[in-house]
C-alpha positions in Angstrom: 37.9 131.9 67.1 34.7 130.2 68.1 32.1 131.1 70.6 30.9 133.5 73.2 27.5 132.4 74.6 25.6 134.0 77.4 23.6 133.0 80.5 21.9 134.7 83.6 19.8 135.2 86.9 18.3 133.3 89.9 19.9 132.8 93.2 22.2 129.9 94.4 25.5 129.4 96.0 28.3 129.4 93.4 31.6 127.6 93.5 34.7 127.9 91.4 38.3 126.7 91.3 41.3 129.0 91.1 44.9 128.3 90.2 46.9 127.8 87.0 50.1 125.7 86.7 53.2 127.4 85.5 53.2 125.8 82.1 51.6 126.5 78.7 48.3 125.1 77.9 46.6 124.8 74.7 41.1 129.9 71.4 37.0 132.3 70.0 33.4 133.1 70.8 29.8 133.1 69.8 27.1 134.9 71.7 23.4 134.3 72.3 21.3 135.7 75.0 17.7 134.6 75.4 15.1 135.6 77.9 11.8 134.1 79.1 9.3 135.4 81.7 7.3 132.5 83.0 9.7 130.2 84.9 8.8 127.5 87.5 10.7 127.6 90.7 10.0 124.0 91.7 13.2 122.2 92.7 14.0 118.8 91.1 13.0 115.7 93.0 16.6 114.5 93.4 19.1 117.2 94.1 22.4 117.0 96.0 22.4 119.5 98.9 25.5 119.8 101.0 26.8 122.4 103.4 27.1 125.9 102.0 30.4 127.6 102.1 30.1 131.3 103.0 31.3 134.0 100.6 35.1 134.4 100.8 35.5 131.5 103.3 38.3 129.0 102.5 37.6 125.3 102.7 38.7 124.0 106.1 40.8 121.2 104.6 44.2 121.7 103.2 43.9 122.1 99.5 46.7 122.6 97.0 44.9 123.6 93.8 42.2 124.4 93.0 41.0 126.3 96.0 37.3 126.1 96.8 35.4 129.3 97.1 31.7 130.1 97.1 29.4 133.1 97.0 25.7 133.7 96.7 23.9 135.5 93.9 20.9 137.5 95.0 17.7 137.9 93.0 14.0 138.6 93.7 13.4 134.9 93.5 13.6 132.5 96.4 17.2 131.5 97.1 18.3 128.0 96.2 21.4 126.9 98.1 23.7 124.4 96.5 27.2 123.6 97.4 29.4 120.6 96.5 32.4 118.7 97.8 35.9 119.7 96.9 36.2 116.6 94.7 33.2 117.5 92.7 34.2 121.1 92.3 37.7 120.1 91.2 36.2 117.6 88.7 34.0 120.3 87.2 37.0 122.7 86.9 39.1 120.1 85.1 36.2 119.2 82.8 35.9 122.8 81.6 39.7 123.1 81.0 39.8 119.8 79.2 36.7 120.5 77.1 38.0 123.9 75.9 41.7 123.0 75.4 42.6 123.3 71.7 39.5 125.2 70.7 41.0 128.6 71.0 44.3 130.4 70.2 46.8 129.0 72.5 48.1 131.2 75.3 50.7 130.8 78.0 48.1 130.0 80.7 44.5 128.8 80.6 41.9 129.5 83.2 38.2 128.8 83.9 35.4 130.0 86.1 32.3 128.2 87.0 29.1 128.5 89.0 27.4 125.3 90.1 23.7 126.1 90.2 22.3 122.7 91.0 23.4 119.0 91.2 21.1 116.1 90.6 21.6 112.4 91.4 21.1 110.0 88.4 21.6 106.4 89.5 25.4 106.1 89.7 26.2 109.5 88.4 25.8 113.2 89.2 24.4 115.8 86.7 26.0 119.2 87.5 24.2 122.3 86.1 26.8 125.1 85.6 27.6 128.4 84.1 31.2 128.4 82.7 33.8 130.7 81.3 37.2 129.9 79.7 40.2 132.0 78.7 43.7 131.7 77.3 46.2 134.3 78.6 49.4 135.8 77.2 51.6 138.8 77.5 50.8 141.8 75.4 52.7 145.1 76.0 53.7 143.9 79.5 50.1 143.1 80.4 48.8 139.5 81.0 45.7 139.5 78.7 42.9 137.1 77.8 43.9 136.6 74.2 41.2 134.1 73.4 38.3 132.2 75.0 34.6 132.2 75.7 32.1 134.4 77.3 29.5 132.8 79.7 28.4 129.4 78.5 25.8 127.2 80.3 26.9 123.6 80.5 25.6 120.3 82.0 28.5 118.1 83.2 27.9 114.5 84.1 30.2 112.9 86.6 30.6 109.3 87.7 32.0 108.7 91.2 34.9 106.3 91.6 35.9 104.1 94.6 38.4 106.7 96.0 35.9 109.7 95.9 37.3 110.8 92.6 35.1 111.6 89.7 35.2 110.8 86.0 33.6 113.0 83.4 31.1 110.9 81.4 29.2 113.8 79.7 29.6 117.4 78.8 26.7 119.2 77.1 26.3 122.8 75.9 23.4 124.4 74.1 23.5 124.4 70.3 24.7 127.5 68.5 22.5 129.5 66.3 18.8 128.9 65.8 18.7 125.8 68.0 20.0 127.6 71.0 16.8 128.3 72.9 15.3 124.9 72.3 18.4 123.0 73.4 18.8 125.3 76.4 15.3 124.3 77.6 16.1 120.6 77.0 19.3 120.8 79.0 18.2 122.8 82.1 15.3 122.4 84.5 12.7 125.0 84.8 13.9 126.5 88.1 17.3 127.3 86.5 16.2 128.3 83.0 15.7 132.0 83.7 19.3 132.3 85.0 20.9 130.5 82.1 18.8 132.2 79.4 19.7 135.8 80.5 23.1 136.2 82.1 23.3 138.7 85.0 26.1 141.1 85.4 26.9 139.6 88.8 27.3 136.1 87.4 29.5 137.4 84.5 31.7 139.4 86.9 32.0 136.4 89.3 33.1 134.1 86.4 35.5 136.6 85.0 37.2 137.1 88.4 37.4 133.3 88.9 39.0 132.8 85.5 41.5 135.6 86.1 42.5 134.1 89.4 44.2 131.4 87.3 46.2 134.1 85.5 47.1 135.8 88.8 48.2 132.5 90.3 50.3 131.8 87.2 52.0 135.2 87.4 52.9 134.5 91.1 54.3 131.1 90.2 56.8 132.7 87.7 57.6 135.6 90.0 56.0 138.1 87.7 53.8 141.1 88.3 51.5 142.3 85.6 48.0 143.8 85.0 45.4 141.2 83.9 42.6 142.0 81.7 40.7 141.6 78.4 42.1 142.2 74.9 39.9 145.3 74.7 41.9 146.8 77.6 45.0 147.2 75.5 45.6 150.5 73.9 46.9 149.3 70.5 48.9 151.7 68.3 49.7 150.6 64.8 52.3 151.6 62.2 50.9 154.2 59.8 51.6 152.3 56.6 49.3 150.9 53.9 47.4 147.8 54.8 48.8 145.8 51.9 52.4 146.6 53.1 51.5 145.7 56.7 50.0 142.4 55.5 53.1 141.6 53.5 55.4 142.3 56.4 53.5 140.5 59.2 52.5 137.5 57.0 56.2 136.9 56.6 57.3 137.8 60.1 54.2 136.4 61.8 55.9 135.9 65.2 56.1 139.7 65.7 53.1 141.8 66.8 51.5 143.9 64.0 51.1 146.7 66.5 53.7 148.9 68.1 54.6 147.0 71.2 55.5 143.5 72.4 54.4 139.9 72.8 56.3 137.1 74.7 56.9 133.5 74.1 58.6 130.7 76.1 60.7 128.6 73.8 62.8 125.7 75.0 62.5 127.0 78.6 63.7 130.6 77.7 61.3 133.6 77.7 61.7 135.8 74.6 60.2 139.2 73.7 59.1 139.9 70.2 59.0 143.7 69.7 57.7 145.9 66.9 58.6 149.5 66.5 58.0 152.0 63.7 59.5 155.4 62.8 58.1 157.9 60.4 60.8 159.8 58.4 58.3 161.9 56.4 57.5 162.0 52.7 55.9 158.6 52.9 59.2 157.1 54.1 59.4 155.0 57.2 61.0 152.0 58.9 59.5 149.0 60.7 61.9 147.6 63.3 61.4 144.0 64.5 63.5 142.7 67.4 63.7 139.4 69.3 65.5 139.4 72.6 65.8 137.4 75.8 63.4 138.7 78.5 65.7 138.2 81.5 68.9 139.6 80.0 67.9 141.8 77.1 70.3 139.9 74.8 69.3 140.6 71.2 68.8 137.4 69.2 67.5 138.8 65.9 66.8 142.1 64.3 64.8 142.9 61.1 64.6 146.4 59.5 62.0 146.9 56.8 62.6 150.0 54.7 59.5 151.6 53.2 60.2 154.3 50.6 57.4 156.3 49.1 54.9 153.8 50.4 56.7 150.8 48.9 58.9 148.2 50.6 62.4 149.1 49.4 64.4 146.5 51.3 64.4 144.2 54.3 67.6 143.9 56.3 67.9 141.0 58.8 70.6 140.2 61.3 70.7 137.0 63.2 72.9 137.7 66.2 72.6 134.3 67.8 71.5 130.9 66.7 69.3 129.2 69.3 70.0 125.5 69.5 69.8 123.9 66.0 67.1 126.2 64.9 67.7 127.5 61.3 66.3 130.9 60.6 65.6 131.7 57.0 66.9 135.0 55.8 65.1 137.1 53.2 
């Protein structure tokens, strides 16, 4: 659980990469939104200006993943048009994924969104001024949800060009958290971009969210699965009506299972399993928590756990292991 920063307006052409491989990748957030009125619109002396890609237009060249897309953000300020090559865009996308990997709760698929606001030449390197977003996605109640990740975070990514038109990341800078945020933001970004990164617009946020979710959609397509994508807040969680200390005892021990009534999924040794929690109230403060692990494709039950709660106290826990998976040893109560 780490950070959700914010960033915002001015106009430019934006570019992001979409596509997520069908494999797991290695979550939290901090927020900080600052605003400033007087902003210079002067463009930097050395900026890389290439052909702009129209909104929704695919790059003419054949491109596997990521796909290059661009759109323009409109404000009351003079439009600044910036677009980049497919190689630069791909390098930025990879840099964001690599930078955030391992910082958040691991999901089944990771995704990113970015807006390239300007690019400056610096001797043998490029300095790319971006707005970024990162997310880890996993299945919750049959939905593919962003279970961890960031909000909008401004970042300056430095790239060095190689002999084969490839790029290597030689620097990745984000504003400091907390009290140093505003000062570091001013140091990192030129004046003509500052207003946009200091106050994130709804249009930029929506664009980045859609770009990030495209990775999740592409991943679902790659595994032949259809599911609604969204935020953690989109899930209607229902919880067992049992005392908090009892709930903690149960789910600290059986941590693989959701502490809500519903399901999560995990791919283990190439097999997709569903971890399901159900609860039944028998009245008089008596109830039962049912935990089940089964194979997603076949419904074959692997393990069941029934936790009896009598008069608000755990009376017993009954576990049945119906199948041993590989050499995994499952400890019984």
